C-alpha positions in Angstrom: 0.0 0.0 0.0 3.0 2.3 -0.4 4.0 4.5 -3.4 6.8 3.8 -5.9 8.3 5.4 -8.9 9.1 2.9 -11.8 11.2 3.3 -14.9 10.3 1.0 -17.8 7.6 0.4 -20.4 3.9 -0.6 -20.7 3.5 -4.2 -22.0 0.7 -6.5 -23.1 0.0 -9.6 -21.1 -2.6 -12.4 -21.0 -2.0 -12.9 -17.2 -3.8 -9.9 -15.8 -6.8 -7.8 -16.9 -5.4 -4.5 -15.7 -2.5 -2.5 -17.4 0.9 -4.1 -17.0 4.3 -2.3 -16.7 7.7 -4.0 -17.1 10.0 -2.1 -14.8 13.8 -1.7 -15.1 14.0 0.2 -11.9 11.7 0.6 -8.9 12.2 3.5 -6.4 10.3 3.8 -3.1 8.5 7.1 -2.9 7.8 8.8 0.5 4.2 9.9 0.4 1.7 9.8 3.2 -1.6 10.1 1.3 -3.4 7.0 0.1 -4.4 6.2 -3.4 -8.0 7.0 -4.5 -9.5 3.5 -4.5 -12.8 2.3 -6.1 -15.3 0.6 -3.7 -18.1 -1.8 -4.7 -20.6 -2.7 -2.0 -22.8 -5.7 -2.7 -25.8 -7.4 -1.0 -27.7 -10.4 -2.2 -31.2 -11.8 -1.4 -31.9 -15.5 -1.8 -35.2 -17.4 -1.9 -35.0 -20.6 0.2 -37.3 -23.3 -1.1 -37.9 -24.7 2.4 -37.8 -23.6 6.0 -34.0 -23.6 6.5 -31.0 -21.4 5.9 -30.5 -20.6 2.2 -28.5 -23.4 0.4 -26.4 -22.1 -2.5 -26.6 -25.6 -4.1 -30.4 -25.3 -4.2 -31.7 -21.9 -3.6 -31.4 -19.1 -6.3 -30.3 -15.5 -5.8 -33.2 -13.3 -6.7 -31.7 -9.8 -6.2 -28.2 -8.3 -6.3 -27.6 -4.7 -5.1 -24.4 -2.9 -6.3 -23.5 0.4 -4.7 -20.5 2.3 -6.0 -17.9 4.8 -4.7 -17.1 6.7 -6.7 -20.2 6.4 -9.0 -20.2 4.1 -12.0 -21.0 5.9 -15.2 -22.9 8.5 -13.1 -24.8 5.9 -11.1 -24.4 5.5 -7.4 -26.2 2.2 -7.4 -27.7 -0.6 -9.6 -30.1 -3.2 -8.4 -30.4 -6.5 -10.5 -33.6 -8.5 -10.3 -33.9 -12.1 -11.5 -37.4 -11.6 -13.1 -38.8 -9.3 -15.8 -39.0 -5.7 -14.6 -39.2 -2.5 -16.6 -36.2 -0.3 -15.8 -36.9 2.1 -13.0 -34.6 3.9 -10.4 -31.6 2.0 -11.7 -33.3 -1.4 -11.3 -32.7 -3.9 -14.1 -34.9 -6.9 -14.6 -33.8 -10.2 -16.3 -35.5 -13.4 -17.4 -33.7 -15.6 -14.9 -30.9 -15.9 -12.4 -28.3 -16.7 -14.9 -28.9 -13.6 -17.0 -28.8 -11.5 -13.9 -25.5 -13.1 -12.7 -23.9 -12.5 -16.2 -24.8 -8.8 -15.9 -23.4 -8.7 -12.4 -20.0 -10.0 -13.6 -20.1 -7.7 -16.6 -20.6 -4.6 -14.4 -18.1 -5.7 -11.9 -15.3 -6.2 -14.5 -16.2 -2.9 -16.2 -16.2 -0.9 -13.0 -13.0 -2.7 -11.9 -13.2 -2.1 -8.1 -10.2 -2.2 -5.8 -12.3 -3.0 -2.8 -15.4 -5.3 -2.8 -17.3 -5.2 0.4 -20.6 -6.2 2.1 -22.0 -6.9 5.5 -21.1 -10.5 6.4 -19.8 -10.9 2.8 -17.1 -13.3 3.9 -19.4 -15.9 5.4 -22.4 -15.5 3.3 -22.8 -13.3 0.2 -19.5 -14.0 -1.6 -19.2 -17.8 -1.1 -23.0 -17.9 -2.1 -22.3 -15.8 -5.2 -19.4 -17.9 -6.4 -21.4 -21.1 -5.9 -24.3 -19.8 -7.9 -21.9 -18.5 -10.7 -20.6 -22.1 -10.8 -24.0 -23.8 -10.9 -25.2 -21.3 -13.6 -22.0 -21.8 -15.6 -21.2 -18.1 -15.5 -17.6 -16.9 -15.6 -15.9 -16.7 -12.2 -12.7 -14.9 -13.1 -13.8 -11.7 -11.4 -10.3 -10.9 -10.0 -7.7 -9.1 -11.9 -5.9 -12.3 -12.7 -7.0 -14.7 -15.4 -5.9 -17.9 -13.8 -5.7 -17.9 -10.0 -8.7 -19.3 -8.0 -11.4 -17.1 -6.5 -12.3 -18.9 -3.4 -10.6 -21.2 -0.9 -12.7 -22.9 1.8 -11.3 -23.4 5.3 -12.7 -25.5 8.1 -13.6 -22.4 10.2 -15.2 -20.5 7.4 -14.1 -19.0 4.1 -10.9 -17.4 3.0 -11.5 -15.5 -0.1 -8.7 -14.8 -2.6 -9.6 -12.4 -5.3 -6.2 -11.5 -6.9 -5.8 -7.7 -7.4 -9.0 -6.9 -5.4 -9.6 -6.9 -1.7 -12.7 -8.4 -0.1 -13.6 -6.3 3.0 -16.3 -7.2 5.6 -17.3 -4.4 8.0 -19.0 -7.0 10.2 -15.7 -8.8 10.7 -13.8 -5.6 11.4 -16.2 -4.3 13.9 -16.8 -7.6 15.7 -13.0 -8.1 16.2 -12.5 -4.5 17.4 -11.8 -4.7 21.2 -12.9 -1.2 21.7 -16.4 -1.8 20.4 -18.9 -3.6 22.6 -22.4 -4.1 21.2 -25.3 -6.3 22.4 -25.7 -7.6 18.9 -23.7 -7.2 15.7 -26.4 -7.4 13.1 -26.4 -4.7 10.5 -29.4 -2.9 12.0 -27.7 -2.6 15.4 -24.4 -1.5 14.0 -25.8 1.0 11.6 -27.9 2.5 14.3 -24.9 2.7 16.6 -22.4 4.3 14.1 -24.6 6.0 11.5 -27.8 6.7 13.5 -29.7 5.0 10.7 -31.6 1.7 10.4 -32.3 -1.0 7.8 -35.7 -1.1 6.0 -37.9 -3.3 8.1 -38.9 -6.7 6.5 -40.3 -9.4 8.8 -38.4 -12.4 7.8 -38.4 -14.9 4.9 -42.2 -15.1 4.8 -42.6 -11.4 4.0 -39.7 -11.6 1.5 -41.6 -14.3 -0.4 -44.7 -12.2 -0.3 -42.9 -9.2 -1.6 -41.2 -11.2 -4.3 -44.4 -12.7 -5.5 -46.5 -9.5 -5.0 -47.2 -6.3 -6.8 -44.7 -3.9 -8.5 -44.7 -1.8 -5.3 -44.0 -5.0 -3.3 -41.0 -5.7 -5.5 -39.8 -2.0 -5.2 -39.8 -2.3 -1.4 -37.8 -5.6 -1.7 -35.2 -4.0 -3.9 -35.0 -0.9 -1.7 -34.4 -3.2 1.3 -31.5 -4.9 -0.6 -30.0 -1.6 -1.8 -30.2 -0.1 1.7 -28.1 -2.9 3.2 -25.4 -2.4 0.6 -25.4 1.4 1.2 -25.2 1.0 5.0 -22.1 -1.4 4.6 -20.4 1.1 2.3 -21.1 4.1 4.6 -19.7 2.2 7.6 -16.4 1.7 5.7 -16.1 5.2 4.2 -17.6 7.4 6.9 -16.1 5.5 9.8 -12.6 5.2 8.2 -12.6 1.5 9.0 -9.8 0.7 6.5 -7.3 3.5 7.4 -5.7 1.4 10.1 -5.3 -1.6 7.8 -3.7 0.5 5.1 -1.1 1.5 7.6 -0.6 -2.0 9.0 0.0 -3.1 5.4 2.7 -0.5 4.9 4.4 -1.3 8.2 4.3 -5.1 8.0 4.9 -5.4 4.2 1.8 -7.7 3.9 -0.7 -7.4 1.1 -3.8 -5.6 2.3 -6.0 -8.6 1.9 -3.7 -10.6 4.3 -3.6 -7.8 6.9 -7.2 -8.6 8.0 -6.0 -12.0 9.3 -4.2 -12.6 12.6 -1.3 -10.8 14.2 1.2 -13.5 13.5 1.1 -13.0 9.7 2.0 -9.3 10.1 4.8 -10.0 12.5 6.3 -12.9 10.4 6.3 -10.7 7.3 8.1 -7.9 9.1 10.5 -10.5 10.6 11.3 -12.0 7.2 12.4 -8.6 6.0 14.5 -7.9 9.1 16.1 -11.3 9.1 17.1 -10.9 5.4 18.8 -7.5 6.2 21.0 -9.4 8.7 21.6 -12.3 6.3 19.8 -14.6 8.7 17.2 -17.3 7.9 13.9 -17.4 9.7 12.8 -20.9 10.9 10.0 -22.6 9.0 6.5 -22.7 10.4 6.2 -25.6 12.9 4.4 -28.8 11.8 1.8 -30.5 13.9 4.3 -32.6 15.7 6.3 -29.6 16.8 3.1 -27.8 18.0 2.2 -30.8 20.0 5.7 -30.8 21.6 5.3 -27.1 22.5 1.8 -27.8 24.0 3.3 -30.6 26.2 6.2 -28.3 27.2 3.8 -25.6 28.2 1.6 -28.0 30.3 4.8 -29.1 32.1 6.5 -25.9 32.7 3.7 -23.4 32.3 3.4 -20.0 30.8 3.2 -17.5 33.6 1.2 -14.4 32.9 1.2 -10.9 34.3 0.8 -10.0 38.0 -2.5 -8.6 39.2 -2.3 -6.9 42.6 -5.1 -7.8 45.0 -7.8 -5.1 44.8 -9.1 -3.1 47.8 -12.7 -4.0 46.9 -15.4 -1.4 47.5 -16.2 2.2 46.8 -13.4 4.7 47.0 -14.7 8.3 46.9 -12.8 9.9 49.7 -9.7 10.7 47.6 -8.8 10.8 43.9 -7.5 7.6 42.3 -4.6 8.2 40.0 -4.0 5.7 37.2 -0.4 5.4 36.0 0.5 3.1 33.0 3.8 1.7 31.9 4.2 3.0 28.4 4.3 -0.1 26.0 5.4 -2.3 28.9 6.3 -5.6 27.1 7.9 -3.9 24.1 9.9 -1.7 26.5 11.0 -4.9 28.4 12.1 -6.5 25.0 14.1 -3.5 24.2 15.6 -2.8 27.7 16.8 -6.4 28.3 17.5 -7.2 24.6 15.1 -10.2 24.6 15.1 -12.1 21.4 15.6 -15.6 20.0 18.7 -14.3 18.4 20.2 -13.2 21.7 19.3 -16.1 24.0 22.2 -17.9 25.4 21.9 -21.7 25.4 23.3 -24.4 27.6 24.0 -22.0 30.4 26.7 -20.4 28.3 27.8 -17.2 30.1 31.1 -16.4 28.4 29.5 -13.2 27.0 28.3 -10.1 28.7 24.7 -10.9 29.4 21.4 -10.1 31.2 19.7 -12.7 33.4 15.9 -12.6 33.6 14.0 -13.5 36.8 13.4 -17.0 35.4 17.1 -17.6 34.8 17.2 -17.2 31.1 20.2 -15.3 29.7 20.4 -12.8 26.9 23.5 -11.2 25.5 24.0 -7.6 26.1 23.2 -5.1 23.2 26.9 -4.4 23.0 27.5 -8.0 21.9 24.5 -8.2 19.5 21.3 -6.2 19.2 18.4 -8.6 18.9 16.1 -8.5 15.9 13.0 -8.0 18.2 14.5 -5.1 20.1 15.5 -3.4 16.8 11.9 -3.8 15.5 10.5 -2.5 18.8 12.9 0.5 18.6 11.8 1.3 15.1 8.1 1.0 15.9 8.2 3.1 19.1 10.5 5.8 17.7 8.5 6.1 14.5 5.3 6.4 16.6 6.8 9.2 18.6 7.7 11.1 15.4 4.2 10.5 14.0 2.5 11.8 17.1 4.6 14.9 17.1 3.7 15.4 13.4 0.1 15.0 14.3 0.3 17.9 16.8 1.8 20.2 14.2 -0.3 19.1 11.2 -3.2 21.4 10.2 -4.5 19.5 7.2 -7.4 17.3 8.5 -6.8 14.6 5.8 -3.1 14.3 6.6 -3.8 14.4 10.4 -6.3 11.5 9.9 -3.8 9.3 8.1 -1.1 10.1 10.7 -3.5 9.1 13.5 -4.2 5.8 11.7 -0.4 5.3 11.3 0.4 5.9 15.0 -2.4 3.5 15.9 -1.1 0.8 13.6 2.4 1.3 15.0 1.0 0.8 18.5 -0.8 -2.4 17.5 2.3 -3.8 15.9 4.6 -3.0 19.0 2.1 -4.2 21.6 1.3 -7.4 20.0 4.9 -8.6 19.6 4.8 -10.4 23.0 1.7 -12.2 22.0 3.5 -13.5 18.9 6.4 -14.8 21.0 3.9 -16.8 23.1 1.9 -18.0 20.1 2.3 -21.8 19.7 2.3 -22.0 15.8 4.8 -19.0 15.6 8.1 -19.5 13.7 9.9 -17.9 16.7 8.0 -19.3 19.6 10.3 -20.0 22.7 8.8 -20.6 26.2 11.9 -19.2 27.9 11.4 -15.9 26.1 7.7 -15.6 26.7 8.2 -16.3 30.4 11.1 -14.0 30.7 9.1 -11.1 29.4 6.2 -11.6 31.9 8.7 -12.2 34.7 10.3 -8.9 34.1 6.8 -7.3 34.0 5.9 -8.8 37.4 9.2 -7.7 39.0 8.7 -4.2 37.5 5.2 -3.6 38.9 6.2 -4.9 42.4 9.2 -2.6 42.4 7.0 0.3 41.3 4.4 -0.4 44.1 7.2 -0.3 46.6 8.7 2.9 45.2 5.3 4.7 45.2 4.1 3.6 48.7 7.5 4.3 50.4 7.9 7.8 49.0 4.4 9.3 48.7 1.4 9.6 51.1 -0.7 7.2 49.1 -1.7 3.6 48.8 -2.1 1.3 45.8 -5.6 0.0 45.7 -5.2 -2.1 42.5 -2.7 -3.1 39.9 -2.9 -5.1 36.7 -0.3 -6.0 34.1 0.9 -2.5 33.2 -1.2 -0.2 35.4 -1.3 0.9 39.0 -4.2 2.6 40.7 -3.0 5.0 43.4 -5.4 6.3 46.0 -4.6 9.8 47.3 -5.9 11.9 50.1 -7.0 14.8 47.9 -10.3 15.3 46.1 -9.0 18.3 44.2 -8.3 17.5 40.5 -5.5 20.0 40.2 -3.7 18.7 43.2 -4.2 15.1 42.1 -2.8 15.9 38.6 0.3 17.6 40.2 0.8 14.5 42.4 0.3 12.1 39.4 3.0 13.9 37.4 5.4 13.8 40.4 4.9 10.1 40.9 5.5 9.5 37.2 8.8 11.5 37.1 10.0 9.9 40.3 9.4 6.3 39.4 10.5 6.7 35.7 13.8 8.0 36.8 14.4 4.8 38.9 13.3 2.2 36.3 15.8 0.5 34.1 16.4 1.2 30.4 13.3 2.3 28.4 10.7 1.6 31.0 8.6 4.7 31.9 5.6 5.2 34.1 3.1 7.6 32.6 0.4 9.5 34.5 -2.8 8.7 32.5 -6.0 9.8 34.2 -7.9 10.5 37.4 -10.9 8.7 38.9 -12.7 11.0 41.3 -14.6 8.0 42.6 -13.7 4.3 41.9 -15.7 1.2 42.4 -13.8 -2.1 42.5 -15.8 -5.4 42.4 -13.0 -7.9 41.8 -9.8 -8.3 39.8 -10.4 -6.9 36.3 -13.8 -5.7 37.2 -14.2 -2.0 38.1 -15.9 1.3 37.2 -14.7 4.8 37.8 -15.7 8.5 37.3 -12.9 9.4 35.0 -11.4 12.9 34.5 -8.8 13.8 31.8 -7.3 17.1 30.7 -9.2 18.7 27.8 -8.3 22.3 26.7 -11.5 22.5 24.7 -13.7 22.0 27.8 -14.9 25.1 29.8 -13.7 23.4 33.0 -10.4 22.2 31.4 -11.5 18.6 32.1 -13.3 15.9 30.2 -15.3 13.5 32.3 -17.0 10.1 31.7 -17.9 6.9 33.4 -15.4 4.1 32.5 -16.1 0.5 33.1 -13.9 -2.6 32.7 -15.3 -6.1 33.1 -18.7 -4.9 34.2 -21.0 -5.8 31.4 -24.0 -3.5 31.1 -24.8 -5.0 27.7 -25.4 -8.7 27.2 -27.4 -10.5 24.6 -29.5 -12.4 27.2 -30.4 -9.3 29.1 -33.4 -7.0 28.4 -32.7 -3.3 28.0 -34.2 -2.6 31.5 -31.3 -4.6 33.0 -28.7 -2.6 31.1 -30.4 0.7 31.9 -30.8 -0.1 35.6 -27.1 -1.1 35.9 -25.8 2.0 34.2 -28.0 4.2 36.3 -27.0 2.5 39.5 -23.3 2.8 38.7 -23.7 6.5 37.7 -25.4 7.3 41.0 -22.9 5.5 43.1 -19.9 7.1 41.4 -21.2 10.6 40.8 -23.4 11.1 44.0 -21.6 8.7 46.2 -24.9 7.7 47.6 -25.4 3.9 47.9 -28.9 4.4 49.4 -30.0 6.6 46.4 -28.8 3.8 44.1 -30.7 1.2 46.1 -33.8 3.4 46.1 -33.5 3.5 42.3 -33.5 -0.3 42.2 -36.5 -0.4 44.5 -38.4 1.9 42.3 -37.5 -0.2 39.2 -38.7 -3.3 40.9 -41.9 -1.5 42.1 -42.7 -0.3 38.6 -41.9 -3.7 37.2 -44.2 -5.4 39.7 -47.0 -2.9 39.1 -46.8 -3.5 35.3 -45.6 0.0 34.6 -42.5 -0.9 32.6 -43.0 -0.8 28.7 -42.8 -4.1 27.1 -40.0 -3.1 24.8 -37.7 -2.7 27.8 -38.5 -6.3 28.9 -38.1 -7.9 25.5 -35.3 -10.3 24.9 -34.1 -11.0 21.3 -32.5 -14.2 20.1 -32.0 -15.6 16.6 -33.3 -18.9 15.3 -30.2 -20.5 13.8 -31.9 -23.8 12.8 -35.3 -25.3 12.5 -37.0 -25.5 16.0 -37.2 -29.3 15.9 -33.4 -29.6 15.6 -32.6 -27.9 18.9 -31.6 -30.1 21.8 -33.4 -29.2 25.1 -35.8 -26.4 25.4 -35.1 -22.7 25.0 -37.5 -19.9 25.3 -37.2 -18.4 21.8 -37.4 -21.9 20.2 -40.5 -22.8 22.2 -42.1 -19.5 21.1 -41.3 -20.3 17.5 -43.2 -23.6 17.7 -46.2 -21.8 19.3 -46.2 -19.1 16.6 -46.2 -21.8 13.9 -49.1 -23.5 15.5 -51.1 -20.3 15.7 -50.5 -19.3 12.1 -48.3 -21.5 9.9 -48.0 -18.7 7.3 -46.3 -16.4 9.7 -44.0 -18.9 11.5 -40.5 -17.7 12.1 -37.9 -18.9 9.7 -34.3 -19.9 10.2 -32.2 -16.8 10.6 -35.1 -14.7 11.9 -34.7 -12.8 15.2 -37.3 -13.7 17.7 -38.5 -11.2 20.3 -40.0 -12.6 23.5 -41.1 -11.7 27.0 -41.7 -14.1 29.9 -45.3 -14.2 31.2 -46.9 -15.5 34.4 -48.0 -19.2 34.5 -47.4 -22.6 36.0 -45.4 -24.1 33.2 -41.6 -24.2 33.0 -39.9 -21.0 32.0 -39.2 -21.8 28.4 -42.9 -22.6 27.8 -43.8 -19.1 29.2 -41.9 -17.1 26.4 -44.4 -15.1 24.5 -44.6 -12.7 21.6 -44.9 -9.1 22.9 -47.7 -8.3 20.4 -49.7 -11.4 21.6 -49.2 -10.3 25.2 -50.8 -6.9 24.5 -53.5 -8.4 22.4 -54.5 -11.0 25.0 -53.8 -8.8 28.1 -51.4 -11.3 29.5 -49.5 -10.5 32.7 -45.7 -10.3 32.7 -43.9 -12.5 35.2 -42.3 -9.7 37.3 -40.6 -12.3 39.6 -38.7 -13.7 36.7 -37.4 -10.3 35.6 -36.5 -9.3 39.2 -34.8 -12.5 40.1 -33.2 -13.4 36.8 -32.6 -10.1 35.0 -32.4 -7.2 37.5 -31.0 -8.6 40.7 -28.0 -10.9 39.6 -25.8 -8.2 38.1 -27.0 -5.5 40.6 -26.4 -7.6 43.7 -22.7 -7.9 42.9 -22.4 -4.1 42.8 -24.2 -3.6 46.1 -22.4 -6.4 47.9 -19.0 -4.7 47.6 -20.6 -1.5 48.9 -21.8 -3.3 52.1 -25.4 -3.7 51.1 -26.8 -7.3 51.1 -29.7 -8.4 48.9 -32.1 -8.4 51.9 -31.0 -4.8 52.8 -31.3 -3.7 49.2 -34.9 -4.9 49.1 -35.9 -3.6 52.5 -39.3 -1.8 52.3 -40.4 -3.6 49.2 -43.4 -5.3 50.8 -42.5 -8.9 50.0 -45.7 -10.4 51.3 -45.5 -12.8 48.4 -42.1 -12.4 46.7 -42.4 -8.9 45.2 -46.1 -9.0 44.9 -46.8 -5.3 45.2 -50.4 -5.5 44.4 -52.2 -4.6 47.7 -55.3 -6.8 48.0 -58.0 -4.5 49.2 -60.6 -5.7 51.6 -64.3 -4.8 51.2 -64.9 -1.2 52.2 -66.5 -0.7 55.6 -69.4 1.7 55.8 -68.1 3.5 58.9 -64.5 4.9 59.0 -64.4 4.3 62.7 -64.6 0.6 62.1 -61.1 0.7 60.4 -58.9 -2.2 61.5 -55.1 -1.8 61.2 -54.3 -5.5 60.4 -51.4 -5.3 58.0 -48.0 -4.2 59.3 -46.0 -2.8 56.4 -42.7 -1.7 57.9 -40.6 0.9 59.7 -40.0 4.3 58.1 -37.5 7.0 58.9 -39.0 10.5 59.5 -36.0 12.2 58.0 -35.0 10.4 54.8 -38.1 8.2 54.3 -36.0 5.0 54.0 -38.2 2.0 54.9 -37.5 -1.4 56.5 -39.6 -4.5 56.7 -38.8 -5.1 60.3 -37.9 -3.0 63.4 -34.2 -2.1 63.8 -32.6 -3.2 67.1 -30.5 -0.1 67.3 -33.5 2.2 66.7 -31.2 4.3 64.4 -31.6 4.8 60.6 -28.4 3.4 59.0 -28.9 5.8 56.1 -29.1 9.2 57.8 -28.5 8.4 61.5 -31.9 9.8 62.6 -33.5 8.2 65.7 -37.0 9.3 64.9 -38.8 6.3 63.3 -42.3 5.1 63.0 -44.3 1.9 62.3 -46.5 2.0 59.2 -49.8 0.0 59.1 -52.4 -0.4 56.5 -56.0 -1.2 57.0 -59.2 -1.7 55.0 -60.0 0.4 51.9 -56.3 1.1 51.6 -56.2 3.4 54.6 -52.9 3.8 56.4 -51.9 4.9 59.9 -48.6 5.4 61.6 -47.4 4.7 65.2 -44.4 6.7 66.2 -41.9 5.2 68.6 
């Protein structure tokens, strides 16, 4: 993906379809901008002949949408339809599937795209297309080479090779991105999240068949649906710059762009091949199965020890700012500092060279004897990234700044993933001694840092993980905390060996630790564009507020609880919010859409083992109306209703619930959706489940419906026969039973009263 100047001549060839140039000389050209590429986004619609996932050997493609960037002959899109249709809005109709496929290939070759993309194109659209081209005996040489194969099938999916073009799947890119966490990764969810736009709604295969066999307007809706999917996929790639990072990874590693989308090991091995060649050294071959098995056994026997995680001081910390300090590129810096590399490892306890001994006992020659290949690569990656970040600050051109940002991100990815490659069993340069030495130096480093900080500053370490320490201070002032953070950073960095540095990263004004690797904090970072000079947000790690098997009420409640605890520091207010949610839920006041759970039907219901709620609902829907039964691939929405049957049998369609006036099983949602994740948060704050639910009137497990007795004609005949609890005069916090201390644990007030209810819903209090 880099630029060159070439001297030579244009030539004719029967090997490739594009222009060919026979070069006498090739000169690398330093140019940061990327070439203007041509993108073709495609989406196909199939028509299964039976209730199952579409089968490319049996089921035809009926619509192909093609969206172009830049436009093709003035057209931004063309939709091909496998049935006669008079041309309208760039829709072309054909007599059959074969004619449609021939036109698709003709347009593709004429447009000659560099990038072919589509949402889930790798696992569905492209393999399906290739198979249908084969069955219909339509040419499949749609790459830029006349002879190389188009498709290679792997056991875990498809690897698509289309020489001269790159197949890009935004679904694959987004799902692998560790910084993106979504409840679902279907196109509708992703488009709504990134583009604030949604797909055209079509209710499964049944409606598709109806539209395909319906009126002209029906078919227009079907084609618009297909076109929109292709447009959304293209917009994700273009508007969200999803490829910029991969362009830069290609340049850094030397891999072809289509190979960069694979795993990290390919990128590193390509880079290493170049570096080894420069030193006139040969890189070992990839290990065979026998060698990989040997490595597995060795690892079982000797173990691969990971990073250290300091025991967390569990609970809520809001009486002093928490400083977060990170070791800059910890493992790459260790590799560079201690010259760790397969080319520097001393074997057989040889120590007749100047060397460095790791905490595990492994020995590496000093850089003065030989600089290792890995340390040299790390040096190049880190130093280049520093220069790029400096250029970014000085750059005023938004386009150049965007490319520089992608470059520094790619350099960071390459540097930080080097350790992972050294510990990767199928790697060419895997050595257990090296992987263990790196993590051992890391553990030694963080323990030394903890000692330096706690012995020289009036603070305590409340948590530490791999390359970060969380330092609790005695100040709640952000300016003071920032000053202290910088002092700690400078002090520790000056006492660390080699290239190891501790950087002050951010401040948590309040911090909630549940367990190792699970915490949430109210984060503050410097921001010159903010009126206060600070940018704030709630940061969470390991605390899932989004899960596929949770309804949105669960996610909303968790987020609200964490926000109240961190920003207000009020555990009781957070508990009160949970009570109110439970109360509204039990009184039927929560909208059904917030209680709806969504799961996909991945195979016919009868093929599932055991019973699952969405599968049982699919069976019920088929019995009620076979014409509207869910098909394989459909997303099924359900809620759980009251009843005596097992849970899976009580899954119901939300529309049916409204139509029949069915009652939601509030107990299910409270016990299985709301409380499990919430309890863990309150437990570390010293609030038990029983205390959390105090005052919730659990006469019959969250049955908040007060059964009214027949009204008495005379008020004086009122009988106070139902004790409801004890209430604090001051803060109104309620308890189901008297407190032995007589003191409200929330506000400390001693003025409490008993609350009773009587007939006709009347209430009375008795102060004590």
